[in-house]
C-alpha positions as a Markdown table, in Angstrom:
| # | Residue | x | y | z |
|---|---|---|---|---|
| 1 | Gln | -13.9 | -7.8 | -9.6 |
| 2 | Val | -12.3 | -6.3 | -6.6 |
| 3 | Gln | -12.8 | -2.9 | -4.9 |
| 4 | Leu | -10.2 | -1.2 | -2.7 |
| 5 | Val | -10.8 | 1.6 | -0.2 |
| 6 | Glu | -7.9 | 3.2 | 1.6 |
| 7 | Ser | -8.1 | 5.2 | 4.8 |
| 8 | Gly | -5.8 | 6.6 | 7.5 |
| 9 | Gly | -3.9 | 9.2 | 5.5 |
| 10 | Gly | -3.2 | 12.6 | 6.8 |
| 11 | Ser | -0.6 | 15.1 | 8.0 |
| 12 | Val | 2.0 | 14.0 | 10.5 |
| 13 | Gln | 5.1 | 15.6 | 12.0 |
| 14 | Ser | 8.6 | 14.3 | 11.1 |
| 15 | Gly | 9.5 | 11.4 | 13.3 |
| 16 | Gly | 5.9 | 10.4 | 13.8 |
| 17 | Ser | 4.1 | 7.3 | 12.6 |
| 18 | Leu | 1.0 | 6.5 | 10.6 |
| 19 | Lys | -0.9 | 3.3 | 9.7 |
| 20 | Leu | -2.8 | 3.1 | 6.4 |
| 21 | Ser | -5.7 | 0.7 | 6.0 |
| 22 | Cys | -7.2 | -0.9 | 2.9 |
| 23 | Lys | -10.6 | -2.5 | 2.8 |
| 24 | Val | -10.7 | -5.2 | 0.2 |
| 25 | Ser | -14.1 | -6.2 | -1.3 |
| 26 | Lys | -13.9 | -9.3 | -3.6 |
| 27 | Asn | -15.4 | -12.6 | -4.4 |
| 28 | Pro | -14.4 | -14.8 | -1.4 |
| 29 | Ser | -13.1 | -17.5 | -3.7 |
| 30 | Ala | -10.9 | -15.1 | -5.7 |
| 31 | His | -7.2 | -14.8 | -4.9 |
| 32 | Tyr | -5.2 | -11.7 | -5.7 |
| 33 | Cys | -1.7 | -10.3 | -5.2 |
| 34 | Leu | -2.4 | -7.4 | -3.0 |
| 35 | Gly | 0.0 | -4.5 | -2.6 |
| 36 | Trp | 0.9 | -1.0 | -1.7 |
| 37 | Phe | 2.2 | 1.5 | -4.2 |
| 38 | Arg | 3.0 | 5.2 | -3.8 |
| 39 | Gln | 3.3 | 8.3 | -5.9 |
| 40 | Ala | 5.3 | 11.2 | -4.7 |
| 41 | Pro | 4.7 | 14.6 | -6.2 |
| 42 | Gly | 6.2 | 14.8 | -9.7 |
| 43 | Lys | 7.3 | 11.2 | -9.7 |
| 44 | Glu | 6.1 | 7.9 | -11.1 |
| 45 | Arg | 4.1 | 5.4 | -9.2 |
| 46 | Glu | 6.4 | 2.9 | -7.5 |
| 47 | Met | 5.9 | -0.3 | -5.6 |
| 48 | Val | 6.2 | -0.3 | -1.8 |
| 49 | Ala | 5.4 | -4.0 | -1.3 |
| 50 | Gln | 3.3 | -6.8 | -2.6 |
| 51 | Ile | 1.8 | -9.9 | -0.9 |
| 52 | Glu | 1.9 | -13.2 | -2.5 |
| 53 | Thr | -1.1 | -15.5 | -2.3 |
| 54 | Asp | 0.8 | -17.6 | 0.2 |
| 55 | Gly | 1.1 | -14.5 | 2.5 |
| 56 | Ser | 4.7 | -13.7 | 2.0 |
| 57 | Val | 5.5 | -10.0 | 1.7 |
| 58 | Leu | 8.0 | -8.8 | -0.8 |
| 59 | Tyr | 9.3 | -5.2 | -0.3 |
| 60 | Ala | 10.9 | -2.9 | -2.7 |
| 61 | Asp | 14.5 | -2.4 | -1.6 |
| 62 | Ala | 13.9 | 1.3 | -0.9 |
| 63 | Phe | 11.3 | 0.5 | 1.7 |
| 64 | Arg | 12.4 | -2.8 | 3.3 |
| 65 | Gly | 12.9 | -2.3 | 7.0 |
| 66 | Arg | 11.1 | 1.0 | 7.0 |
| 67 | Phe | 7.6 | 0.1 | 6.1 |
| 68 | Thr | 5.6 | -2.9 | 7.4 |
| 69 | Val | 2.7 | -4.5 | 5.5 |
| 70 | Ser | 0.2 | -6.8 | 7.2 |
| 71 | Gln | -3.1 | -8.3 | 6.4 |
| 72 | Asp | -6.1 | -10.1 | 7.9 |
| 73 | Asn | -7.8 | -12.3 | 5.3 |
| 74 | Ser | -10.7 | -13.0 | 7.6 |
| 75 | Lys | -11.5 | -9.3 | 7.7 |
| 76 | Asn | -10.4 | -8.5 | 4.1 |
| 77 | Met | -8.1 | -5.9 | 5.4 |
| 78 | Leu | -4.6 | -4.8 | 4.4 |
| 79 | Trp | -2.4 | -2.3 | 6.3 |
| 80 | Leu | 0.8 | -0.3 | 5.8 |
| 81 | Gln | 2.6 | 0.8 | 8.9 |
| 82 | Leu | 4.9 | 3.9 | 8.4 |
| 83 | Val | 7.2 | 4.8 | 11.2 |
| 84 | Asn | 9.9 | 7.4 | 11.9 |
| 85 | Leu | 8.5 | 9.5 | 9.1 |
| 86 | Asn | 10.4 | 12.1 | 7.2 |
| 87 | Ala | 9.5 | 14.4 | 4.3 |
| 88 | Ala | 10.6 | 11.8 | 1.7 |
| 89 | Val | 7.7 | 9.7 | 2.8 |
| 90 | Ser | 5.2 | 12.3 | 1.7 |
| 91 | Ala | 3.2 | 10.8 | -1.2 |
| 92 | Thr | -0.2 | 9.3 | -2.1 |
| 93 | Tyr | -0.3 | 5.7 | -1.2 |
| 94 | Phe | -2.5 | 3.2 | -3.1 |
| 95 | Cys | -3.7 | -0.2 | -2.3 |
| 96 | Thr | -3.7 | -2.5 | -5.4 |
| 97 | Ala | -4.8 | -5.9 | -6.5 |
| 98 | Asp | -3.7 | -8.0 | -9.4 |
| 99 | Leu | -3.9 | -11.6 | -10.5 |
| 100 | Tyr | -0.1 | -11.9 | -10.2 |
| 101 | Cys | 2.7 | -10.1 | -8.4 |
| 102 | Phe | 5.4 | -8.1 | -10.0 |
| 103 | Gly | 3.7 | -7.3 | -13.3 |
| 104 | Ala | 4.2 | -3.9 | -14.8 |
| 105 | Thr | 2.7 | -1.1 | -12.7 |
| 106 | Ala | 0.8 | 0.2 | -15.6 |
| 107 | Asp | -0.9 | -3.1 | -16.1 |
| 108 | Ile | -2.3 | -3.4 | -12.5 |
| 109 | Pro | -6.0 | -3.5 | -13.0 |
| 110 | Ser | -7.3 | -2.5 | -9.6 |
| 111 | Trp | -6.4 | 0.6 | -7.6 |
| 112 | Gly | -7.9 | 2.3 | -4.6 |
| 113 | Gln | -8.5 | 6.0 | -4.6 |
| 114 | Gly | -5.3 | 6.7 | -2.7 |
| 115 | Ala | -4.5 | 8.0 | 0.8 |
| 116 | Gln | -2.4 | 11.1 | 1.0 |
| 117 | Val | 0.4 | 11.3 | 3.5 |
| 118 | Ala | 2.1 | 14.6 | 4.2 |
| 119 | Val | 5.0 | 14.8 | 6.6 |
| 120 | Ser | 6.0 | 18.2 | 8.0 |
| 121 | Ser | 9.2 | 19.1 | 9.9 |
């Protein structure tokens, strides 16, 4: 079983930056595909990026080059860096964990509570 707690969301002006954090609580011997998903108002949840168990990060095309995912396994932490923000970035961002990467979004068993990001002009 894994527990995920996001932090770092908030309101930010257009052009600013924000770094979201996710604290991962799990059995030390367990390995998961960790990831970040987002849900904009009125839209479906969509993948931002997922991290394979070998540490490689795979980004969705829409976010490659704009968002940066990093992790520190020794601290059980996952981060999502958002830079040069605009209104399209406004959404609730979720930290996720699954046994495998790239399964169906609806089948991902573990989600954090979400961190809301609101970008104002």
